[in-house]
TIMARLUM-975295 format. One record per atom (N, C-alpha, C): atom name; residue number from 1; x negated, y negated, z. Coordinates in steps of 0.02 Angstrom, whole numbers, plus 50000, padded with zeros to 5 digits. Layout:
// residues N
+-------+-----+-------+-------+-------+
: atome : num :     x :     y :     z :
+-------+-----+-------+-------+-------+
:    CA : NUM :     X :     Y :     Z :
...
+-------+-----+-------+-------+-------+
END
This chain:
// residues 118
+-------+-----+-------+-------+-------+
: atome : num :     x :     y :     z :
+-------+-----+-------+-------+-------+
:     N :   1 : 49953 : 50059 : 49996 :
:    CA :   1 : 49993 : 49996 : 49997 :
:     C :   1 : 49968 : 49931 : 49989 :
:     N :   2 : 49893 : 49943 : 50026 :
:    CA :   2 : 49856 : 49878 : 50035 :
:     C :   2 : 49825 : 49864 : 49968 :
:     N :   3 : 49820 : 49912 : 49928 :
:    CA :   3 : 49783 : 49894 : 49848 :
:     C :   3 : 49840 : 49858 : 49816 :
:     N :   4 : 49915 : 49879 : 49834 :
:    CA :   4 : 49968 : 49860 : 49791 :
:     C :   4 : 49968 : 49784 : 49805 :
:     N :   5 : 49959 : 49755 : 49865 :
:    CA :   5 : 49969 : 49680 : 49880 :
:     C :   5 : 49910 : 49652 : 49860 :
:     N :   6 : 49852 : 49670 : 49850 :
:    CA :   6 : 49807 : 49627 : 49811 :
:     C :   6 : 49810 : 49593 : 49748 :
:     N :   7 : 49839 : 49634 : 49703 :
:    CA :   7 : 49858 : 49594 : 49638 :
:     C :   7 : 49910 : 49535 : 49633 :
:     N :   8 : 49964 : 49546 : 49693 :
:    CA :   8 : 50017 : 49501 : 49708 :
:     C :   8 : 49978 : 49429 : 49724 :
:     N :   9 : 49928 : 49448 : 49778 :
:    CA :   9 : 49902 : 49390 : 49798 :
:     C :   9 : 49859 : 49345 : 49758 :
:     N :  10 : 49820 : 49392 : 49713 :
:    CA :  10 : 49778 : 49359 : 49666 :
:     C :  10 : 49823 : 49307 : 49630 :
:     N :  11 : 49876 : 49352 : 49590 :
:    CA :  11 : 49932 : 49310 : 49541 :
:     C :  11 : 49958 : 49248 : 49587 :
:     N :  12 : 49971 : 49255 : 49647 :
:    CA :  12 : 49994 : 49187 : 49676 :
:     C :  12 : 49960 : 49147 : 49690 :
:     N :  13 : 49900 : 49156 : 49705 :
:    CA :  13 : 49833 : 49112 : 49714 :
:     C :  13 : 49815 : 49077 : 49655 :
:     N :  14 : 49802 : 49102 : 49586 :
:    CA :  14 : 49801 : 49076 : 49528 :
:     C :  14 : 49859 : 49027 : 49500 :
:     N :  15 : 49929 : 49056 : 49517 :
:    CA :  15 : 49986 : 49015 : 49504 :
:     C :  15 : 49969 : 48944 : 49544 :
:     N :  16 : 49956 : 48956 : 49602 :
:    CA :  16 : 49951 : 48887 : 49644 :
:     C :  16 : 49891 : 48843 : 49610 :
:     N :  17 : 49844 : 48873 : 49601 :
:    CA :  17 : 49764 : 48829 : 49581 :
:     C :  17 : 49795 : 48800 : 49509 :
:     N :  18 : 49834 : 48836 : 49472 :
:    CA :  18 : 49854 : 48798 : 49398 :
:     C :  18 : 49908 : 48741 : 49413 :
:     N :  19 : 49939 : 48740 : 49468 :
:    CA :  19 : 49984 : 48672 : 49480 :
:     C :  19 : 49961 : 48631 : 49522 :
:     N :  20 : 49895 : 48633 : 49531 :
:    CA :  20 : 49856 : 48587 : 49593 :
:     C :  20 : 49830 : 48537 : 49564 :
:     N :  21 : 49817 : 48532 : 49494 :
:    CA :  21 : 49803 : 48471 : 49455 :
:     C :  21 : 49834 : 48443 : 49416 :
:     N :  22 : 49840 : 48372 : 49401 :
:    CA :  22 : 49892 : 48339 : 49356 :
:     C :  22 : 49870 : 48338 : 49288 :
:     N :  23 : 49914 : 48363 : 49254 :
:    CA :  23 : 49900 : 48361 : 49186 :
:     C :  23 : 49949 : 48326 : 49144 :
:     N :  24 : 49926 : 48293 : 49091 :
:    CA :  24 : 49977 : 48253 : 49054 :
:     C :  24 : 50032 : 48297 : 49017 :
:     N :  25 : 50089 : 48278 : 49021 :
:    CA :  25 : 50142 : 48322 : 48984 :
:     C :  25 : 50174 : 48293 : 48926 :
:     N :  26 : 50157 : 48215 : 48931 :
:    CA :  26 : 50194 : 48171 : 48866 :
:     C :  26 : 50155 : 48113 : 48880 :
:     N :  27 : 50146 : 48078 : 48808 :
:    CA :  27 : 50100 : 48028 : 48806 :
:     C :  27 : 50143 : 47977 : 48762 :
:     N :  28 : 50150 : 47927 : 48763 :
:    CA :  28 : 50162 : 47869 : 48718 :
:     C :  28 : 50123 : 47861 : 48648 :
:     N :  29 : 50059 : 47886 : 48673 :
:    CA :  29 : 50005 : 47887 : 48609 :
:     C :  29 : 50033 : 47930 : 48549 :
:     N :  30 : 50060 : 47981 : 48576 :
:    CA :  30 : 50087 : 48029 : 48530 :
:     C :  30 : 50142 : 48013 : 48486 :
:     N :  31 : 50184 : 47972 : 48518 :
:    CA :  31 : 50246 : 47947 : 48474 :
:     C :  31 : 50252 : 47882 : 48450 :
:     N :  32 : 50209 : 47837 : 48488 :
:    CA :  32 : 50215 : 47768 : 48476 :
:     C :  32 : 50134 : 47734 : 48471 :
:     N :  33 : 50100 : 47754 : 48434 :
:    CA :  33 : 50031 : 47721 : 48433 :
:     C :  33 : 50024 : 47656 : 48432 :
:     N :  34 : 49982 : 47620 : 48468 :
:    CA :  34 : 49968 : 47556 : 48472 :
:     C :  34 : 49962 : 47521 : 48407 :
:     N :  35 : 49990 : 47466 : 48392 :
:    CA :  35 : 49971 : 47426 : 48330 :
:     C :  35 : 49918 : 47388 : 48333 :
:     N :  36 : 49882 : 47375 : 48276 :
:    CA :  36 : 49822 : 47349 : 48268 :
:     C :  36 : 49820 : 47273 : 48294 :
:     N :  37 : 49785 : 47253 : 48337 :
:    CA :  37 : 49778 : 47176 : 48368 :
:     C :  37 : 49832 : 47150 : 48409 :
:     N :  38 : 49876 : 47206 : 48435 :
:    CA :  38 : 49921 : 47181 : 48484 :
:     C :  38 : 49928 : 47221 : 48546 :
:     N :  39 : 49935 : 47189 : 48610 :
:    CA :  39 : 49924 : 47222 : 48673 :
:     C :  39 : 49983 : 47271 : 48672 :
:     N :  40 : 49959 : 47317 : 48704 :
:    CA :  40 : 50012 : 47368 : 48717 :
:     C :  40 : 50025 : 47405 : 48778 :
:     N :  41 : 50073 : 47437 : 48794 :
:    CA :  41 : 50081 : 47476 : 48859 :
:     C :  41 : 50086 : 47562 : 48842 :
:     N :  42 : 50042 : 47584 : 48877 :
:    CA :  42 : 50043 : 47661 : 48856 :
:     C :  42 : 50067 : 47702 : 48921 :
:     N :  43 : 50118 : 47748 : 48899 :
:    CA :  43 : 50143 : 47782 : 48950 :
:     C :  43 : 50131 : 47859 : 48942 :
:     N :  44 : 50085 : 47872 : 49011 :
:    CA :  44 : 50064 : 47936 : 49022 :
:     C :  44 : 50114 : 47982 : 49077 :
:     N :  45 : 50131 : 48035 : 49060 :
:    CA :  45 : 50184 : 48067 : 49108 :
:     C :  45 : 50137 : 48134 : 49125 :
:     N :  46 : 50136 : 48131 : 49198 :
:    CA :  46 : 50100 : 48196 : 49218 :
:     C :  46 : 50150 : 48248 : 49253 :
:     N :  47 : 50123 : 48303 : 49269 :
:    CA :  47 : 50164 : 48357 : 49291 :
:     C :  47 : 50176 : 48348 : 49372 :
:     N :  48 : 50144 : 48296 : 49402 :
:    CA :  48 : 50153 : 48280 : 49475 :
:     C :  48 : 50140 : 48223 : 49485 :
:     N :  49 : 50153 : 48189 : 49539 :
:    CA :  49 : 50154 : 48111 : 49563 :
:     C :  49 : 50068 : 48099 : 49565 :
:     N :  50 : 50071 : 48043 : 49535 :
:    CA :  50 : 49987 : 48019 : 49537 :
:     C :  50 : 49982 : 47959 : 49589 :
:     N :  51 : 49923 : 47962 : 49630 :
:    CA :  51 : 49913 : 47923 : 49672 :
:     C :  51 : 49875 : 47866 : 49626 :
:     N :  52 : 49906 : 47814 : 49615 :
:    CA :  52 : 49868 : 47759 : 49570 :
:     C :  52 : 49815 : 47710 : 49611 :
:     N :  53 : 49821 : 47713 : 49679 :
:    CA :  53 : 49774 : 47672 : 49705 :
:     C :  53 : 49710 : 47712 : 49714 :
:     N :  54 : 49703 : 47773 : 49696 :
:    CA :  54 : 49652 : 47811 : 49696 :
:     C :  54 : 49619 : 47833 : 49629 :
:     N :  55 : 49653 : 47821 : 49576 :
:    CA :  55 : 49649 : 47846 : 49508 :
:     C :  55 : 49605 : 47779 : 49470 :
:     N :  56 : 49586 : 47805 : 49407 :
:    CA :  56 : 49551 : 47753 : 49376 :
:     C :  56 : 49571 : 47777 : 49289 :
:     N :  57 : 49574 : 47725 : 49260 :
:    CA :  57 : 49580 : 47732 : 49181 :
:     C :  57 : 49535 : 47675 : 49150 :
:     N :  58 : 49482 : 47704 : 49109 :
:    CA :  58 : 49432 : 47668 : 49077 :
:     C :  58 : 49449 : 47672 : 48994 :
:     N :  59 : 49450 : 47628 : 48966 :
:    CA :  59 : 49451 : 47620 : 48889 :
:     C :  59 : 49383 : 47620 : 48856 :
:     N :  60 : 49376 : 47686 : 48818 :
:    CA :  60 : 49310 : 47701 : 48789 :
:     C :  60 : 49307 : 47678 : 48720 :
:     N :  61 : 49260 : 47624 : 48703 :
:    CA :  61 : 49269 : 47610 : 48631 :
:     C :  61 : 49202 : 47638 : 48600 :
:     N :  62 : 49183 : 47620 : 48526 :
:    CA :  62 : 49120 : 47623 : 48493 :
:     C :  62 : 49059 : 47615 : 48534 :
:     N :  63 : 49006 : 47671 : 48529 :
:    CA :  63 : 48948 : 47658 : 48568 :
:     C :  63 : 48953 : 47677 : 48640 :
:     N :  64 : 49015 : 47710 : 48649 :
:    CA :  64 : 49032 : 47741 : 48719 :
:     C :  64 : 49023 : 47679 : 48782 :
:     N :  65 : 49049 : 47625 : 48751 :
:    CA :  65 : 49063 : 47572 : 48798 :
:     C :  65 : 49122 : 47585 : 48839 :
:     N :  66 : 49122 : 47579 : 48894 :
:    CA :  66 : 49186 : 47591 : 48943 :
:     C :  66 : 49198 : 47518 : 48987 :
:     N :  67 : 49269 : 47510 : 48986 :
:    CA :  67 : 49292 : 47455 : 49037 :
:     C :  67 : 49352 : 47480 : 49072 :
:     N :  68 : 49365 : 47462 : 49126 :
:    CA :  68 : 49425 : 47485 : 49167 :
:     C :  68 : 49478 : 47434 : 49140 :
:     N :  69 : 49534 : 47469 : 49141 :
:    CA :  69 : 49594 : 47449 : 49117 :
:     C :  69 : 49654 : 47445 : 49183 :
:     N :  70 : 49692 : 47399 : 49174 :
:    CA :  70 : 49742 : 47395 : 49228 :
:     C :  70 : 49796 : 47437 : 49221 :
:     N :  71 : 49824 : 47465 : 49261 :
:    CA :  71 : 49888 : 47524 : 49264 :
:     C :  71 : 49932 : 47520 : 49329 :
:     N :  72 : 49987 : 47555 : 49322 :
:    CA :  72 : 50030 : 47552 : 49369 :
:     C :  72 : 50069 : 47610 : 49363 :
:     N :  73 : 50111 : 47632 : 49422 :
:    CA :  73 : 50154 : 47678 : 49427 :
:     C :  73 : 50210 : 47667 : 49369 :
:     N :  74 : 50233 : 47711 : 49338 :
:    CA :  74 : 50296 : 47699 : 49304 :
:     C :  74 : 50369 : 47708 : 49339 :
:     N :  75 : 50413 : 47716 : 49303 :
:    CA :  75 : 50477 : 47723 : 49341 :
:     C :  75 : 50493 : 47800 : 49349 :
:     N :  76 : 50473 : 47828 : 49309 :
:    CA :  76 : 50472 : 47907 : 49299 :
:     C :  76 : 50439 : 47934 : 49357 :
:     N :  77 : 50434 : 47998 : 49378 :
:    CA :  77 : 50392 : 48031 : 49421 :
:     C :  77 : 50333 : 48061 : 49398 :
:     N :  78 : 50276 : 48040 : 49403 :
:    CA :  78 : 50215 : 48057 : 49376 :
:     C :  78 : 50200 : 48017 : 49319 :
:     N :  79 : 50230 : 47962 : 49311 :
:    CA :  79 : 50214 : 47918 : 49258 :
:     C :  79 : 50166 : 47873 : 49277 :
:     N :  80 : 50123 : 47853 : 49238 :
:    CA :  80 : 50076 : 47803 : 49243 :
:     C :  80 : 50069 : 47752 : 49172 :
:     N :  81 : 50079 : 47700 : 49172 :
:    CA :  81 : 50080 : 47636 : 49138 :
:     C :  81 : 50019 : 47604 : 49132 :
:     N :  82 : 49990 : 47616 : 49066 :
:    CA :  82 : 49918 : 47582 : 49055 :
:     C :  82 : 49924 : 47518 : 49021 :
:     N :  83 : 49899 : 47463 : 49034 :
:    CA :  83 : 49891 : 47408 : 48988 :
:     C :  83 : 49827 : 47409 : 48948 :
:     N :  84 : 49847 : 47408 : 48874 :
:    CA :  84 : 49789 : 47404 : 48837 :
:     C :  84 : 49787 : 47334 : 48801 :
:     N :  85 : 49728 : 47303 : 48792 :
:    CA :  85 : 49722 : 47240 : 48762 :
:     C :  85 : 49733 : 47250 : 48696 :
:     N :  86 : 49724 : 47189 : 48656 :
:    CA :  86 : 49725 : 47189 : 48576 :
:     C :  86 : 49664 : 47223 : 48565 :
:     N :  87 : 49673 : 47284 : 48509 :
:    CA :  87 : 49614 : 47312 : 48482 :
:     C :  87 : 49618 : 47313 : 48407 :
:     N :  88 : 49568 : 47317 : 48379 :
:    CA :  88 : 49567 : 47306 : 48305 :
:     C :  88 : 49562 : 47384 : 48282 :
:     N :  89 : 49593 : 47397 : 48216 :
:    CA :  89 : 49581 : 47475 : 48206 :
:     C :  89 : 49513 : 47499 : 48219 :
:     N :  90 : 49526 : 47569 : 48221 :
:    CA :  90 : 49468 : 47609 : 48253 :
:     C :  90 : 49496 : 47654 : 48296 :
:     N :  91 : 49446 : 47694 : 48324 :
:    CA :  91 : 49443 : 47759 : 48365 :
:     C :  91 : 49429 : 47734 : 48444 :
:     N :  92 : 49467 : 47765 : 48480 :
:    CA :  92 : 49467 : 47737 : 48550 :
:     C :  92 : 49477 : 47801 : 48591 :
:     N :  93 : 49471 : 47796 : 48657 :
:    CA :  93 : 49490 : 47842 : 48702 :
:     C :  93 : 49496 : 47819 : 48777 :
:     N :  94 : 49558 : 47851 : 48808 :
:    CA :  94 : 49564 : 47827 : 48882 :
:     C :  94 : 49525 : 47895 : 48927 :
:     N :  95 : 49483 : 47869 : 48957 :
:    CA :  95 : 49451 : 47900 : 49006 :
:     C :  95 : 49492 : 47905 : 49072 :
:     N :  96 : 49519 : 47963 : 49096 :
:    CA :  96 : 49571 : 47967 : 49149 :
:     C :  96 : 49532 : 48000 : 49207 :
:     N :  97 : 49536 : 47973 : 49269 :
:    CA :  97 : 49512 : 48001 : 49324 :
:     C :  97 : 49581 : 48000 : 49382 :
:     N :  98 : 49609 : 48042 : 49388 :
:    CA :  98 : 49685 : 48026 : 49427 :
:     C :  98 : 49689 : 48077 : 49478 :
:     N :  99 : 49714 : 48061 : 49523 :
:    CA :  99 : 49713 : 48100 : 49591 :
:     C :  99 : 49799 : 48122 : 49592 :
:     N : 100 : 49810 : 48193 : 49598 :
:    CA : 100 : 49874 : 48204 : 49609 :
:     C : 100 : 49894 : 48198 : 49689 :
:     N : 101 : 49968 : 48195 : 49703 :
:    CA : 101 : 49985 : 48185 : 49761 :
:     C : 101 : 49950 : 48234 : 49825 :
:     N : 102 : 49941 : 48289 : 49790 :
:    CA : 102 : 49911 : 48341 : 49841 :
:     C : 102 : 49834 : 48325 : 49854 :
:     N : 103 : 49795 : 48272 : 49822 :
:    CA : 103 : 49723 : 48259 : 49828 :
:     C : 103 : 49675 : 48288 : 49775 :
:     N : 104 : 49704 : 48332 : 49730 :
:    CA : 104 : 49665 : 48361 : 49679 :
:     C : 104 : 49648 : 48318 : 49622 :
:     N : 105 : 49573 : 48299 : 49611 :
:    CA : 105 : 49554 : 48257 : 49553 :
:     C : 105 : 49555 : 48287 : 49496 :
:     N : 106 : 49589 : 48269 : 49434 :
:    CA : 106 : 49591 : 48292 : 49372 :
:     C : 106 : 49549 : 48222 : 49329 :
:     N : 107 : 49502 : 48249 : 49288 :
:    CA : 107 : 49461 : 48204 : 49243 :
:     C : 107 : 49484 : 48242 : 49162 :
:     N : 108 : 49518 : 48187 : 49124 :
:    CA : 108 : 49528 : 48192 : 49065 :
:     C : 108 : 49502 : 48130 : 49007 :
:     N : 109 : 49505 : 48158 : 48940 :
:    CA : 109 : 49493 : 48110 : 48908 :
:     C : 109 : 49552 : 48101 : 48841 :
:     N : 110 : 49577 : 48056 : 48836 :
:    CA : 110 : 49628 : 48067 : 48785 :
:     C : 110 : 49617 : 48013 : 48720 :
:     N : 111 : 49589 : 48044 : 48667 :
:    CA : 111 : 49581 : 48002 : 48601 :
:     C : 111 : 49634 : 47984 : 48577 :
:     N : 112 : 49625 : 47915 : 48546 :
:    CA : 112 : 49688 : 47887 : 48499 :
:     C : 112 : 49657 : 47841 : 48439 :
:     N : 113 : 49703 : 47828 : 48399 :
:    CA : 113 : 49666 : 47786 : 48340 :
:     C : 113 : 49722 : 47736 : 48331 :
:     N : 114 : 49688 : 47684 : 48322 :
:    CA : 114 : 49733 : 47615 : 48294 :
:     C : 114 : 49720 : 47618 : 48222 :
:     N : 115 : 49784 : 47628 : 48190 :
:    CA : 115 : 49773 : 47628 : 48107 :
:     C : 115 : 49776 : 47554 : 48080 :
:     N : 116 : 49739 : 47546 : 48016 :
:    CA : 116 : 49742 : 47471 : 47995 :
:     C : 116 : 49804 : 47473 : 47958 :
:     N : 117 : 49816 : 47411 : 47917 :
:    CA : 117 : 49872 : 47401 : 47883 :
:     C : 117 : 49887 : 47449 : 47831 :
:     N : 118 : 49947 : 47459 : 47813 :
:    CA : 118 : 49961 : 47515 : 47776 :
:     C : 118 : 49968 : 47487 : 47693 :
+-------+-----+-------+-------+-------+
END
């Protein structure tokens, strides 16, 4: 009977670890990419509540230059709204270091493009 319980405990432990980190489940970058040379608000929806006071969002530009961006909690549970400055067409990334409400740190880089005129 002891050997039967071990796989169950292992599976439950792995499931709890998988849910311990904040993961982006939706992003406005996918549905509404920023327009060139216009400020924008980017909505990132995580699978858990985010401690915004302990988190950080950096804009990464060409040459691996990084600068912090202002952000705040959104209206939805787990939503973070990032303020993007006006940016010319090009390739960019958001480097995220977010703390889930349970204290686990998640680091992620989310690439995005700003397209030029059509």
